[in-house]
N, C-alpha and C positions, 0 to 999 in steps of 0.2 A: 625462795620465798615460802610462805606458809600455804598450805591447803592447795597445792598444785598451781599456784600462780607463778608464772615464769616473767621476769622482768625483760623486756626485749627493747632494742633501740635500733632505728634506721638512721644513718650518719651519713650526711652529704659534705664531705670536706671542701675546703676551698683548694682547687688545684690550679697548676699551670701546665698547659699542654706540652707534654714531653720532658717536663721538669721532674724526673723521677724521684731525685734525691729529696727535693723540696715536698713533693707529694707524700713520700714516705713519712717524713717528719710530722706533716699534718695529720696523717692517718694514724700514726702512734699517738699523737697528742689527743686525738679524739678517742682512742682506745683507753687511755688514761681517764678522760673525762667520764667515759661511759662506765668504767670501772668503779670509779667513786660514786657515781648515781646508782650502783648496784645492778647494771645490766648483766645479764646472763647469756644473752645472744645479741651481737652486734654485727649489723650488716651494712656494708659500704656498696656504693654504685658499681656498675658494670665498668671494667678496664679503668678504674679510678687510679691505679698505680701510675699509670702514664697519661691518662685521658682517653676517652672513647673517640675523641675527633682527630686522632694522630693521622688518619689517612693512609698515604704510602709509606710514611715513616715506620709503620708496623713491618715493613720489609727491611728495615736497618737492624743489623746484629748489635750495633752498640745499644739501641734502645732495648731489645730484648734482654741483653745480658744484664742491663741496669735494673730491668723490671725484676729479674731473677733475685738479684743482691738485694733490692728493696724487699721482696717478698720473704727472704731470710731474716731480715731486721725486723719486719713486721711480726714475724712469727715469734722471735726473740722477745718482743714486747710483751707477748702473752705469757712469758714463763711463770710469773709469780700471780697471774690473774686467773681466777676462777671463772673462766667465760669461754664461750665459742664464738669466733668472728669469721666473717666471710668478706674477702676482698677480690675484687675484680683485676684479673692480670692476663696479659697474653701469654701463652705458653706453647713451646714447639716439642713435637713428638714425632719421631721418625721423618723428620723433614717436612711435616704439615704443621701449620700453625692454628692454634685453637684460642677461642675466646672463653676463658676459664673463671669459675668461682674458686678461689682457693680457701679451703677451711683450715683456720689455724686455732690451736689451742695448747696450753701447757707448754710453750715455747717451740712448738713444731708445726709443720704443715702436715694436717691429718689426711688430706685428699684433695684432689683437684676434680672439679666437676666441669666438663666442656658443655658449651652451649649447644643445644640439639637442633633449633631452628633459626636460620640466619635469614634476616630481611634483605632483599635485594630488589626493592621497588621504590618509586617516589625519591625521597631524599636519602635513603639507606642504600648501601652497596657494600655489605659486610662480606660477601662472597669475593669481591676483589682480593681481599687480604686474609680471610678466614675460611676454614672448612667446617662443616657441621660434623659432629660426632655420632655416629650411629651404631657402633659396635658393642660388644659385651665389655664389661668391667675389665680393666688390666692394671698393670703398675707400671710407674716411671721411675728412674732414678732422680732423687732430688736431696741435696745436702747429705749425701752419703748414705741414704737410706732409700728404701723402696716405698714409694707413695701410691696408694690406690688412685686410679684414674678412670672415670666413666660416669655415666649418667644415673646409674642405679646404686646410689649410696645413701645410707641413713647414718645420722650421729645420734647416739642414745647416751643420755646422761647416766653415769653410773649410780646416782642416788635417786633417781626418779625415772623409772621406765616410761611413764607417759610423756615424758620430756624428750621426744625424738623429733629430730629436725631433717629436712631435706631442702634441697637448693634448685631452683631454675633460673634462667637469665632472660630477662626482657621478653623477647619475642616469643619465647617459650610459652608465655602467658597468653598471647594475642592469637595463638593458633586454635582450630577446633578441638585438638586433643592434647592438651598441655601436659607434659611429663609429670605435673603434680599430681594428676589423678592416679597415676602408678604409684607415686610416691606415698600419697595418703593410704591407698588400700594396702601398702606394704608395711604401714605403721607409723608413718610421719605425722605427729599432730600439729606441727609447725612447719609452714612452707616459707622460705625466704626467697626473695627475688632481688637479684642485682641488675639494675636496670639504667639504661641511658635513653630515656623517652623524651624526644624535644617537645617543646611547647608550641602548639598552635591554637587558634580559636576553637573552643568547643572540646578539645582533646582531654582535658583535665577531667570533665564529666564521664567522658567514656572511660577513661583510664580508672576512674573511680568505681564505675560499674563493673569493669572487668574484675578488679581486685575483690570487691564484695561478693560478686557471684562465684568466683571460683573458691573463696573462702566458704561461702554456703554450701556449694557442691561437694566440696572435699571435707566438710565439717572440721575444719582446720583453723589454726591461727595463721595469718598471712601477713609477713613483713615485706614491705615494698620499699626499696632504697633507689632513690633516682638521683642521676647525674644533675649539678646544678652550675652556679656560678663558677667560672673559670675555664669551663669548656670553650673550644672555639666558636665564635659567632660568626664565621665566614659565611654560612649558609643557614645556621639553625641557632636557636636558643633554648637553653635547658634551665627548668625552673626549680629543681630539686623538690619535686612533689612526692614526699614520703607518706606512705599510709600504713597504718596497722589495723588490721581487721580480726574478728574472731566470729566464726560461723555466720557470716554475712553482716555482721554488725560493725561499723566503723567505730574503733576505739579512740584513735587519734589520727591527725592529719595536719601535715605542715602547711605554713603559708608559702605562697608561691614566690620564687626568687629571694628565699631567705635561708641560706646554707646554715646547717646545724645539726643537732641530734634530737630526733623524736622519740620519746618514749612511752610505753604503756606496758600493761601486765596482761598476759595471756593465760587463761585458766586451762590447762591442760587436762587436769581431771575432769573438768566439766565437758570437755570435748570427748575424752575417752568414754564417759558415761553415755553421751549422746549417740555415739557410735555404736554402743552395745545396744541402746534402745532401738535404734534403727537397724532391724535385723537383716536389711538388705544391702547394708553398707559393704560387707565383704563378700557377697555372693559373686562367685566366680572370680574372686581376686586372684591375680597372679603375682605372686611374691618371689618368683624364681630370679635368680641372678643378682639379688641385691647383696650388697656387702654392708655390714653393720659395724660401725666404729664408735668405741666408747669415748666419752670425754668427762671431764669433771667440772661442774659448776655450782655455785652456790652464791647466795645473796641475803643480806639482812635488810634490805631496802624496804621503806614503807610503801603501802599500797597507795598509788596515786589515781587509781581509776575510781570514778564516782558510782554508786548504786542507789537507784532510785528508791525512796521508801514505799513508792506506789508502783511496783512492778507490773501490775495489770493495766496501768492507766498511763497512755502516752502523755507526753509534756503539753501544757496548754498550748492552744493555737489551733492551726488548721488541721494538724495530725490527729487531735484529739476529736475534733468535730467530724472528720471523716471515719474514725474508728467507730465513734459513737452510733453514726448513721448506719455503718456497716453491720454492727452488732444488732441493732433494732432490726435491720432487715433480715438479718438471718434468724432471729426470733419470730418474726413475722411470718417468714416462709415456712419455718417449722410448723406453727400452729396453723397456718393456712391449709397446709397439706393434710393435717390430722383433721381439721373440720370437713375438709372436701371428702376424704376417704371414709369417715365414719357416718357421713349423711347427717350429722348433727345440725340441728335447726338453730340451736342457742349455745351460748357459752355462759357458764356460771362462774362468777369471781367473788371470793370473799374480800371485802375491803376493811381494812382496819384503821386507815388514817396514818399507816406508816410507809416506809420506803418500798418493800417488796411487793405489797398488794398495789401500790400505786404503779409500779412499773408493769407488772402483770397486766393491769387494766389498760395501760397505755399501749402495750403490745397488742392485746386483744382487739382494742379499737382500731389499730392498724391492719391487723389481719382481716377484719370485716370490711373494711375499706377496701382492701385488695380483693376481696371476694365480691365486691359491689353489692354488700348486705346493709341493711338499716342497723345502726348501732343499738336501736331499741331492742333489737334481739339478743343483745348482751344484758344479762341479769346480774347486777352488782348488788351484792348483799353485805350490809353491815350488821354485826351481831353483838350489840353492847351487852356486857356482863359485869362482873364485880370490879374489874380493874380498869374499866373503860374510862377514860377522862373526856371531859366536854370537848377539849380542843380537837382530841382525835375523832371524836364523833362527828363533830361539825365539819372537819375536814373531809372525812369520808363522804357526807352528804353533799358538799360543795363540789367536790371531784366528779361524782356521778352526775350532778346536774350540768356541770360545764363540758363533760364529755358527751352528753346527749344519750346516755345509756339508761336502761329501766332500773329504777332504784327501788330497793327494797331494805326496810328497817325491821329486823326480827330480834327481840330482846330473848336471850337464852337462859336469863336468871332463874326464872320459874322452872324450866326444864332441867337445869343443873341441880337446883335444890331438890326437885322431886328424884332425880338420879341419886343424890346423895342419900336421901331417905331409903330409896331402895336397896342401897348396898350398905346401909348403916353407917355412913361416913358423918362425923361431926364437922359442921360447916366452920367452927371455930379453930379446927386443926388444919392450918394451911400448909400442908405438905404437897408431895407430889400429885397425889390423888386430887387435891383440891384444884390445883392448876391445870393439870392435864385434862380433868374432866370437861373443862371449859373449851379446850382446843378440840377434843374429840366431839363435843356436841356441835360445834361449828361445823366441823367436817361432815357429820351427820346430816345436819341441815343442808349443806351445800349438795351433797350426793343426793338427798331425796329430792330437792328441787330439780336437780338436772335429770333425773329419771322421769319426773313429772312433766317436764317441757321438752324431752328428747334432746337433752343438751349434754356439754362436756364441762366438767370441773377443771378450771384452769389453776394449776399449782403456783404458789407464790414464792415458796422457798428458795433461797440462793445457794451459791456454791459454799460461801464461807459458813453458813449454818450447817450445810452437810458435812463440812469438814470437821466441825466441832460437835456434831450431834445435836445442835441447838434446835431440836424441833420435837414435837410430840409424836412418838411412834403411834401410827395409824390415827394422828390428828392432822396438823398442818404439814407432817411428813408425807400424806397421801393425797393424790389427785388424780385426774385422767390424763393430764399432760401438764408437764412442769417446764414453763417457758423461761424461767430464771435459774434452771438447774446448773448451768455451768458459768453463771454470772457472779463474780465474787462482790462482796458488799461495797468495797471501794470503788468499784465501778459502777455499781447501782446508781450511786449518787450522780455520777457524770452523765449518765444515760437519761436520767430524769431531768437533769439540769438541760441537757441538750433538746429534749423533747418539749420542755417547757417554753423555751427560747422560741422554738419552731411554732408552737401553737399560740403563744402570746396572750395578751388580754387577761381575763379573769382566771382562765386555766392556768396560766404561768404563775399568777399570784399564789393560788391555792398550793400548787406544786412546790413553790418556793417555801411557804409555811410548812409543808410536809417535810422538806428538807431540814428545815430548822428544828424539827422535833427530834427529841431524845429517842434513841432506839429502845424499844421495849416490847416484850410480849403482852404486857398488861393483864396480867393474870392474878395480880395482887392489887387489894383496894388501893385507889388514890390517897395521897397524903396531903390535907389541905388543898383538894382539887388538882394536885399535880402528880405526875408519873412517879410511882413508888418503886417500881422494879426497873432498873437501868442495866440493860444488857452488858454493856461494856464494863460494868463495876463487877459483875458476876463472872464473866468469861475471860474479859481483858479487851483491850482496844482492837478493833477490826483491823486497823491498819497494821498492826503488829502480826495479826494471825494470818492476813493475806500475804504479808511478806514471808512469813515462815511457810505457808502453804506452798507458794511459788518456788522457794527454793529447796524445800524438803521433798516435795512431791514431783514437780515438773524436772528438777536437776539432780534429784537423789543425794543432795549434800548431807553431809554428817551433821549431827546436831551441833558439835563444835564449830564446824565452818558456817553454819547458819547463823549461830550466836556472833561469831566473828564478823560477819558481813553486816548484821544488824547493828552492831556497834558502831561501823562507819556509816551505814545508811541513817541512823537515828541519833547520831552524836549531838549531845546537847538537849535533846529532847527526852530520853529515858536514860536512867542510869543502868548499870549492869545488873544488879539485882532485879529491877523491874523487867528487864529483858530476859533474863534467866526464868524468873517466876512464870511469865506468860508462855515462854517457849516450852518450859516443862508442862505446863497445863495443856498446850497444844498437843504435844505428843500423847500424853495420857488420854485425853479425849478423842484424838484422832484413832488410836488404837481401839479403845473401848466402845466406841460407837459406830464401828464398821458394820454391825448388823442392820443399822438403819439403812445404809448405802446399799446393802445387798440385795434390797428389794425396792428400789426406787422407781417411781414412774418414768415412763419415757420423757426425754427432754432434749432438745437439740444442743449439740455442742457449739460453741460460739468462740472459744479461745483455746490457748494452749493447755489448759488444765480442765480435766473432766474427771469426775468420780463415779460415773455410771458403771455398774458392773457389767454392762454389755459393750462398753467402749474402752475407755483408757485405763480403768483402774481395777484390777481383780485382787482381792486380799481376803484372807480367811479371816472371818469374824472373831477367832479365838487366837489370833497371833499375839505373842507376849511382847510387851513394850520395853523389857528391862534392859536390853542392849543400848537403847537409845536414852533412856533416862539415866542409866549408869554413866554414861559419858558426859551428860550434862552436869551431873553431881560432882564429877571430878575436876570440873573447870575451876 
């Protein structure tokens, strides 16, 4: 697939215990179905060729010979298929029987991976029939050739080096130090697990937790294929609980007791980026003793994964409420510490009647409550000027009143006009000087008030504005502590909505009115009493820019890949030209405005993306954007 996506399949066939010939046919049929669906990796359950529950029948030569015959036929089924498959099979070597994962591709058995850890407790007694393999890699004769045999085997796609796979079997995942840890540091981005985990009350949740945790710990894609209907129910039942994870996130999960094929796509280039970013991932990595086997795989399958158009915002419901409360608490803790450390008696906040200043004031009120201080020590200042509308002015005053802070209204129009006269600027020329003089005057007022009352100026600018440079340098760009510095615009709304619901009453109503107001810096005079300067018409929709920011900065995706994902996420809402227009604008602004981010005030990190020059993002202010824009222009 495109841009590093690998289509994977966890397949649970209908089997009959010890009916190897029928099982072989079912496995081959599922392989054909998986190929038609575009799968490049197909994983079957543990010992699926004969059935995990064969018991002492594993000691019968007739069963073992039949399994080898079936394995040859399954391998032959892959001859014209560009995929890598793993099937569970018993295999005898030097008089010892092993529980193995057979890797097949291109009509051949590429390798046999024996199970390292055998459960021999409760309902499991694998050591009665099998032995664990703890030696170094070796080779065995199979089908007239020598086949690698061992635990340390990687499978690397010839056309995509990041597409590297390794296998472990069932109990290997449940032990304190799973083999997949070593596989990952040796280079495997996808781990497959051939499993036969019986179903008991509560076990599915624990299994799910293990798969997610191992995927996160190893920064890998994890494909878990479980035994299902058809295994013996003499003492156990198997539900076919298949799971596909990527770096701790469940991409797909099967319904219990429904045999079939579970599909999803794992982004191996994303995983490779994350491992490079985490510079401790390969610390002390032991890659010795690994055998790397090349295979061929390709797919033209369509992407079935969904991508939220709001990557910074959890889905509606309890998760969103919990996340909102957590972020507000982080912001509050950051400001509380700064107020304590500096000994500031007051906080000074500029209130515009817009989203960002509302959130900053809400956080400041929470911080003062945490410090057991009176909200009257918060000085909230609204500073109407040429672009201020009556609606935003009224909302500023109403919000201050409902939150119980000290309210000040200072018109700056006269001071700005005096400044225009001093510098010889014609007020009728509404250029950058006209706009920015207002923003800088507001900052001057706030700073001087703070000095006068021994207070701190609380910054209101958010992460999205910092990414685009949509702030006046040494104006609203500057403060003494920026509580919103790592909160993107799409999340600001949800935080305000959460706090509004918590406060209730008249405070909730005014906050809801602020949420319904168009985003604007209000630096140009209103038209017929309404906002004339609409930010999203000038720089583009914030939902697009936040999407671009998340994938371009957090994950380092190329412009072409960001655009491709945006087409999926915003299908039916924006056409290609609109997506490309604002993505091109995003890159140009992101590069050209780095100088503003290089001297940001302090501000606490709340999420996975921060542009602080002291934290997550260090970028030269004179970096050239042409590589990124050229790629976009070629699309």
